[in-house]
Structure formats: structure tokens, C-alpha cells
N, C-alpha and C positions, 0 to 999 in steps of 0.2 A: 504493500500500500504506500509506504513512505517513498519507495523508489519511483512509483508512478507519479506521486505528487511532485517530487523534486524534478522529474523529467518534464512534467507539465509546466512547472514554474520556469525552468530553463528555456523551454520552447516559447513561452509567452514573452519573456524578456528578450530573446533573440529576435522575434518578430517585431517587437516594439522598437528596439534599437535600430534594426534594419530600416524600418519605416521612417524613423526620425532622420537617419542619415540620408536616405534617398530624398526625403522631402527637402532637406537642407541643401542638397546638391542639385536638385532639379533646376533646369534653366528656367528662370522666372518668366520670360516672355511667353513660354508655352502655356502659362497659367492665365494669360490674358484672354478675354473673350475673343471669339473668331472675328467679330466685326472690327476689332482693333488690330488684327494681324497686319493688314495692309498699311495702316497708319504707322505701326511700329517699324515696318520695313522701310517706309518712306523716311522716317526719322533717322533710321540707321544709315540710309543712303546719304542723307544730308550730312550726317555726322562724319562718315568716311571721307566726304569731299571737303570737310573743314568749313562747312556753312553753319557755323555754330548757332547763330541767332535763329535760323530757320529750323534747325534740328531741335533746339530748345523749345520752340513754339509747339512743335509736333509732340514732343515728349510731354509737354505741359498739358496738352489736350488729353493724353492718356492718363496722366496722374490725377487729373481733375475728377476722375471717376472714383468715388470712395471705395468701390468694390475691387479696385485694382491696386494691389500692393506689391509692386515689383521692384526689388532692390536694384536691378540692372537699369531700369528706367530712371530712378532717382540718381544713381551713380553717374549715368550718362548726362543727366541734367547738370550735375555738379561739374563734370568735365567740360561741358559747354560754357558754364559760367567762368570756370578757371581760364579757359582759352580766351574769353572775352575780357579778362582782367577783373572780373567781379569775384574776388577771392572770398569775401565774407559770405556771399550767397552760395559759393561753391561749398564752403564749410557746412552750410545749412543742409544742402542736399546730400552731401556725403554722410552727415550724421543720421539723416532719415534712412539712407541705404544701410548704414551700420545697424540701426535699430531693427530693420527687417531681416538682415542677415548678419548677426553679431559675430559669426565665426569665419566670415569671408576674409581671407588674408589680403586680397588685393584692396578691398575697401579699407581695412584697418591700416594697411601700409600707406595708402594715399592720404588718409586722415592724418597719420603721424607726420608724413612729409610736409603737408600743408601747414600743420601746426608749427613745425620747425621753421618753415619758410617765413611765417608771419611772426616768428619769435614769441609764441604764446607759451605760457607756463600754466601748470595746474590741470586738473581734470576738466574734460569737456562734457558738459550737459548731464552726464549720467550720475548726478548726485541726488540724495546722499549715497555715497558708495559704501554701504554697510557690509555687503557681502559680494565679492567679485562675480560669483557664479550667476547672480541675478542678471548681469549684463552679458553673460555668455550664451544664454538661452532665451528664446522668446517665451512669453507667458503661456502661449498655446502649447509649447513643448513641455513646459513644466506641469501644466494641468494634465496633459496626456499621460505623462509618466506617473503622476499622482493617481489617476484612475487605474492605471495598469497595476500599480503596487497594491491598491485596494482590492483589485480583482484577485491578485495572487494571495492576499491575506484571506479572502473569502474561500479560496480553495484549501488553504491550510486549515481553516476553521472546521472543515468537514472531517478532519482526522479525529479518531477517538482520543480520549484524554491520555491514555498510556502512550500512544504513538506521538501525540502532540508534545509530550514531555521530552521526547528524543529530539524534537525540532524546535525546542524552546529558544535556542540562540538565533535561529533563522526568523522565528516569529517576532522576537524582540527587535531584531535588526530592521525588519520591515516597518514596525511601528515607529522606530526612530527615523527612518527615511520619510515616512508620512509626515512626521512632525517637521522635519527640515524642509520638505517640499511645500508644506502649508505656509511655513515662515517665509520662504522665498517668494511665493505668490503674493502673500500679504505685503511684503516689501515692494514688489513691483507695482501694486496698486497705490501704495503710499507715495511712490515716486511720481505717479501721474497726477497727484494733487498739486504739484508745483508746475508753474509755467516758466519757461525759459525764453530768453531772447539772444540773438546773435547780432553783433554789429555788422551791418551790411554795407555801410558807408566806409569810405577810406579811413575815417576816424569818427569818434563820437565824443562830444564834450558833456561832462556831467556838471550839473548845477544844483545848488541847494534848493532853489525854488523854480517853479515853472515860468521862467521869464528869460527870453533871449538877451535882455539887457543885463542880466546878472552875470557876473564874471564866473566862468567855469573854474572849478577847483581841480579837475583832473580830465585827461583826454585818454580815451580807450583806443586800442588798435583795432583795425579791421579783423573780424573773425572772433573777437573776444565774446565769451558767453556770460550771461548774467541771469540771475533769478528775478522774475518779475513779481513785484508786490502789488502794483496798482496801475491802471490805465485810465487817463482822463484828459480831456481837452487837448488831444493831440500830443500828449506827453506820456512817458512811461516811467514810473518809479521803480527803481531796481535796487536789489540788495547788493552791497559791495563787499569785496573781500580784499585781503592783503595784496599789494602793499598800500592800498587806499585806506587812509585813517579816518573813515567815516562808515556809518552803518548803512546809509542809503543815499540816493540822489536821483535827480530827474534828467532824462534824456529825451530829445525830440523823437516821437514815434517813427518819423520818416527815416531815421538813421538805423532802425532796428528791424529785424524780422523775427517774428515769434516762432518758437519751435514746438511742433506738435509732439508731445511726449508720450505717444501711444506705442505700446509694444505689440499690439495685435497684428497678425499677418493677414 
């Protein structure tokens, strides 16, 4: 009986892991609806010819559909912005692509290179960074694994008490994994309660009050990320971090682009 249960558990875990890996590596354009296939090909053609503005426009039409979550589309939008000299916006689209495909090495490498080019320091957007694994997997992946573990526990629970005693270590391990996964999922929801912004302009001046006549006390570099506290009257109040010696300040909304902090694929 125990051998059969263990075999079933191993089989379930193997199928689950295989499905997760395949889903993560599947070419994202294939996931787009058929009526967008030709639009995607047209965008790629413009992209290959170096017509960045035209390619960006076509990719934007694809990304405007909420049902389409393609890391490749957003990554290419970032590449177009970078080629057009809009590095702050490029950072924005790279970050979205990274959220949708957190283990993609090309996206991570491009983000790191741009951050170095813009001489930015500190974590980008994914704060609070309580547990790194939360930013390694999408929430959907975490939820999928959670349900699989629960299913395995249900199988184990069918064993009679004597046999269950022999698998106590395995049973306890699965309960611990459920606790960890639940914590990771909760943290991912917590992170979405925050709104972030990226400096899209060549620079952004921070003022104590919402007034262009007020002397700015600090200037942020293009691509810098900030946590948004409030938006009003064409201004955004942001939380500041070191080396700025103030807790918050105001920046004209036109200099920023808000970051959609969603993890759903």
C-alpha cells in the first residue's frame, strides 16, 4: 500500500513539475489569440527592419488587450523604447516582461545591463523583498503547486493509521510546504497593495510641495523606481529612500509612468 502511495505521489509531482517547466518555456506569442497572429508578425517584421516606432505601435495594440500576457511582446516593446532613446520607458516594459517570466535569463540580463547603464542602485520595483522565491515564480505557479501538494496530502490521508505512522516524516514535510506556499502567496498579494512609478523623463525633480515655482531638493535619474503614496492635481507623491534625506516628495505626473504590479499571467 505504502509503495503504491509513494509511486502515486512521485508521479503527481513529476507531472506537475513537467507542466510548470513546459508552461514557463512555451513561446508566448503562441498563446496569443489567432486574430492577433498577423499583427504580431507585422510587429516583428517592423522590429527586424529597425522601424522601432512602428513596431512599438503594433506591439502596443497587442498588449492593450488585458487577456494577452506575453513576456516577449513587452520585452520587444522595451527594446523598441531603448532603441528610440527612451530608457526609462524601456525599464518599465522590461520589468513587466520580468514579472510575466521571472526566470527568463535574457530579460533578467537586459534589466541588469540597463540598470548598470543608467547607474541605478538598489532593488527595482519588487519590494518588499521579504523572500526571494516570491519573485522567482508567478503567483499562478505557486497556487498550482499548492493545490498539487494538497492533493498529495489527500492521498496520504487515505492510508490507515499504522501505515501513516511509517510516513509521518513525509506527511509532516508536506504540511510544512503548504505553510510556506501559503506564506509566499500571501506575500505576493501584499506586494500588489503598493503602486510603483518609474521615471520616464530624462530626469525628475522632487519638490516639497506641488508647485513648479518651488525649488527642487533632489533630481532623480531616468529609470529610477519609487513607491507611490498619492496622486492628485497632476502630481504624484512618492516615498523616498536613501540617499535622499526626506520621507516623501512631489513629482510632476508627466515625468513618471506607473507600474502595474500584477503577477498574474
